[in-house]
N, C-alpha and C positions, 0 to 999 in steps of 0.2 A: 464325376464333373469335376474339373478343374477350377480351383480355387482362387478366391478373387486376392490380388495381390493388394495390400495399403502400405506406404512409405510414410514413416512418422519424424520428422525431422525435431528433435529437440524431447532427452528425458527427467521432462519435470513434472511438476502437478498436472498439466494439462496433457503433457503426451504420454505419460505412463494409464491415464485413466484411458485415452482415447485406445492407445494400443491394445486395453486388457478388453475392452468394450468390441474391437474392432476382431480379437481373434475368439472373444465367446460369442459373436456373429456366423463364425466359421470361416474369417479372412486368413492368409499368409501374410504376415506383419513385423516390419523390420523397424527398430528403432537406429535412428542415427544420432549419436551423442557425441558433442565435440569435446567435452569430456571425460576425463578417468573412471567417473563412476556417474551414474543417473542422478538426479536430484539434489544437486549441489545446492541452489540456492534454497528449496525446500527444507534442507536440513539446517537451515540459520534463520529461519521465519519466528517472528514471535520471540528472539533472544533464545533461540534454541529451544523452545517451549512447541511452537507449531500451534497457533490460534486459526483451526483448520475452518470455522464456519461460524454464526451466530444464530442464534433459536429468534430473533425478530420474526414479525410473520412478515410473508411476502410482500407485501404493497408499504411496508416501512423498509424494509429489504433493500428492493429495487431505489426506495428514493436514495438510497445514500451513493448511488451511480452518478446523479443528476441525469442531465439533457439525455444520457445515449441507455437510463436505466431501462426502458421498454424493451429494446433490442435484447435482453436477456430472459424475457418472458418464458418462451418456449425451451428455452434450455432449462430455466429452475422448475417449468411445469413438470419437464423429464426428470430431472433429479435434482432434489433440491436438499434441506438440511436434515431431513428426517431419514433420507434416503443415503447421505454419506454415512450416517451415523451406522446406521444397519451395515451397509457396505463395510463397514471399518471393522465392524465387530467381527464380521465373517472372515477377515484377513488376520485376527487376532491383535485389532488394535482399541479398546474400546475405550469410550470418552466420557468426558466429564463437562457439567456448564458450570462455566463461573459466573461473576458480577457482570451483568448488561449483557448477559447471555451468550458470552464468550465459549467459543466449544473447545476444547484441548485435549490430547491424548492423554488417558488415563494416567499414562507413564510419565508424562512432563517431558517426552523424549520424542524432536522433531524426528531424530535419526530413527526411532520405530517406526514410525510413518513410512519412510522414505523405505527402508529396508523389505518391509510388508508389502509394499506395493511392488516392488522390484520383484519379490520370490512370488508375486501372484502373478505379474505376466509373464515371466519365465516359464513357470507351472502350467498358462495356456500357450506356449509354444512361440512365444515372440522370441524372435533374435532381436539382438540388443548390442547394434556394434558401436563400441566407446573409442574416445579419440578418432572418429569418424567426421570431417564436417561437412558440409555440404556447399557446393560451390555454385551448382545454377538447380534451377528447374527445367526440365528437358517436355516441352509445349509443341502439340502439333494439332493443327488447323484447331485452333482456340481450345484444347485438350489437354489435360496432363497425359504424359507419358511416361514419368519417371524423375530420376535426379541426377545429377554427376556429383559425385562424392568418393571422398578417399576413400581409396582399396583400403581394407584392414590389412594393417603392421606395415602399412607403404603412405608414401607422401605423395605418391600419384595417385589423379582421379578417372575413374571410370565411370561408366552410365550404369547406373541400375533401373531395369523399367519397373511400372507399377500401374494398376489400374487408377491407384485413388493414391493423392499425398494430403498428408497433412501438416500444416506450419504451424509449429508448436515451440517456438522459439523462444518466448518469455521477450521482457521489454532492452531496455537498455542501463538498468538499475543495478547495481552490484555488479560490474561486468568480470570481477574476479571468478564469479560461480558460473560463465559461461553466457552470460548475457549480454551482451554486446552489441545489440541491436541487427543483427543479421539478416533476422525474418524479414527487415524493412527494406531492406535491398534485392533479398529474393523475391517482394511480393512486388516491388515497384518496376522490377524489371520485366514484369510479364504484363505491367498495364494497369498496377493498382496504385489508389490514391495513397497517398501515406498524410497524415494530419500531422503537423508537428511535431515531434516528440519533445517534451521539457520532463524535468524530475518532478513526482509527486509526493506527498508524504515526505520530505525533506527539510530538514533545520533549516533558518532563518540566520542570517549576517546582520548584525545591527550596528550602528554608527554609534562613539564613544567608545568609553572605557567601561560604563556600568555595569554591563553583562559579564565581562571578563573579571570584574572585580565580586560578582557572585557566582563565578565559577562553581559545578557541581551544587549549587541548591536547588534543591527540588523541592516547590510545590504543590502542594493537594487542594483541593476544595476550592480554585480560583477561578477568575473566568476572564477569558482573553476574547478582547472585540480587534476584529479587525478594520481599519479604515482605509479607504480608497481614492485620494484627492479631497481627503476629510470627511467623507460620505462614510458612514458605517454599512459594512456588507455582510458581515457574518460575527458570530459568537460562539466559543466553546466553552463548556465547563469542566474541570477535571484537572490533571495532573500536566506541571510543565518543569522544565528543567533549564537551566541558565549554565551555557559553555563557553569556552573560553572566545569564540567568536559570536554568540549571540543566544537563541533560543533553541529551543526544542522541546521533546514530549508531545504524547499523544493529543493536547487541543492544540500545539501549534505546528504539527504535522498534519492536522483536519485542515487548516489555515492555510496552510500553505501554497494549495493550487492555485488560489484566487491571487495569493500575494505574488507567486511568478507568475502568473500571465500577465498582471497589473506592471511589476518590474519590465519586463519586454517591452511594454508598451511605455515607459520611463514615465508613468505616474509614480504622485507620491504613496508610500506605502506606511504605515502607522500601523502597531500592535500594541493595544492600552489595556494592564492588567490591572482588573478588580481583586486586591488583596482582599476584598469582606465582601462576598457578592451575596450574603447571608441576611445585611445588612443594609437597611437604604440610607439615604444621608439623615435621613432626622433621628433612625434608631442610632446610626454610628456616633451621630452629634451628642448625642444622649450617654452613651457609651464610654465617650469621651471625658465628658464633663463629670460622670462618675467615677472615672479612676483618678482625674483629676483633683475630684475634692478629697479620695478615699489617699491618694498618694501624693498630696499637695507638697507634703516635706523632700519629697524623691527626687533628683534630677531628671530632666527630659530621658537621658538615655536610657535612664534605669525605668524607666517609666513603661518605655517602650517594650520592654522585656515581657509584659503583658500581650503585646500587640501582635508583636513580628520575630521571626527566628534572628537570632543574635547577631549573625552574617548580614542581615540586611537594616540592621540598626544605623550604624554607619553612613550608609547611602540615603536614607531618609534626613539624617541631618543634614547631610551635604546638600540633600535635592530640595529640601525646605527651606533651610537655611536657620534653622533654630538651634542655637548653640546648645552643646550634648549638655553643659553642667546649667542651663536655666532649671528653676524650681519649677513645677509643676503647677503649683500656683500662681506663680508668677508669667506664664503662657498667657500672650492675649488672644483678643476672640480675633485679628487678624491670621495669625500662628496657628491657634487651631484650624482654623478656614483650611490654612495652606494644609497642614496636616490632612486633615479629612478628604480633601480633593484628592492629593496625592495617593492614598489610601484606597481611593475609588478608581485612579486613573492615572495609573504607574506607567508613562508612554516610553515605548521604544520606537525609532526612527528604522526602518529596515531598508538596508542600503545592497541586498544581496542575498545569494542562497546557495546551500554547498551542491557539490557535484551531484553526477548521476551514481557516484562509488557510495554516496552514502545513501541516496534516495531508496526509500525502501518500495517505491514502485515507478513507471515511465506512464505520463499521460500522454495521451498521443498514441497514434498506431494506425494500421491498416482501418480505411473508412467504413465504418458498418455500414453506410449506405449501398456496398458494392459485396454484401454477405447477405445468404440468404438466413435468417434467424431461426427456421422451422430446421434446417440438417448443418448450418456451419459453412455450407458450399459456397464458393467462389459464383458470382454474377457473372462473372469475365471470363475466367478459365473451368470447364467443366471437370469434375475429377479434383479438382483442388479446395481444398478445406481449412480454416483456419480454428485455434483453439488458446484460449489464454489470454496473456498481457500482450500477443503480439497485434490483439484487434485494440482500437480506440474504446475502450472502457477502462475504468478506473475508478473506485472509492475510497471513500476514507478507513482508517483503522477500526478492527474490532472482529477480524476474518470475513470481511465480507469481498475482498480480492480471490483469497484462495478459493473461496464458494465459488466465484466464476470460472475460476482456470479448472476447477473439477467438473462441474456442470456442462461448460462448452467442449469440455474432450470428452466426455461422457458421450454428449450428443455427436459431435462430431463422426468419434471413433463406431458408431452405432450408424451412421450415414453413411460413411466411406466404403463399410462392410458390404452394405446392402446394393444390390445393382439396379439400375434404373429400371423404376415401375414396380419392384418388389414391395 
């Protein structure tokens, strides 16, 4: 019996999982990868450590994807966290679980994950065509027929025919790794709706010189609150960092999607940092009074050393307008109130965000309304499937996005390899 032919566009996390699943199901599989090697973006995820997934329960896991989370239920039901870890173990990648349920390869090397996945798909007979970009999808009577792609070791294009095509091109973030938004154009050209794309999990730019003055300072166990047109929309607790242009770090990245969307609508966006979230205002006031009583003969600048990192002290002095040589016992009640307010509400006006080149993921993409979540097949073009970041699905940091790529790839690969009715 003739093998079913499956073409996969893109050799990232979702593309490699799709290829392996399709090959295991008996299909003849080809991956078209525009870069010189598959998995370029996967190699740099998690700062090179590769946060593979998260062990949060399914209901909580899906909540991290917001309004489109339910779309992923069938994919996660087919292949979820425990399945991924068991699979990786079989291909020689043991995993470890760290704080917050985050799962990493035991070697701490994303490179090991990529190379093991490549060996796995090649061992299953998958053909990988590197440095081969796809120009267009071939469609006949609303059914996929194949792709027009670069011939191997040639700049010329030729037609490659297949029973199914899986679009796993990734998003538009980190374009140097090959994720330059090609998949959106391919999908749109055959009739799919593209939800406008924008950077997500992206650093934010601030007004003024305060953030640049604090460049390189990392804060742990702080709370960041997002205000849009003076209304609090979200808050996150954890770690952040100041940069030469503004704010970054896990809690800022998590808040960034809402901030980006608001900025696009010309709304006022503020980030408020609570430097002492473990203390409410009354407890903080009591702490300040105790410090003033104990160190009353010290100057204000020295007194702050017990409260703040050294780099923050001159900023605090400037913003609160309390002279650094003021003795502790000379602090007035209004001055203590200004200090307390600033410690609980250190504000930054957000004026912009970094480009796709610095965004971890892309928000927007192929509308999930036009994709069958049970198979990842297009509802518009028969035989066309989608996997990974090209879809309009995105979550915050913690391993959620990579699991979605693996799961949708796994489901799309198995579905594409089966004939209709099997």
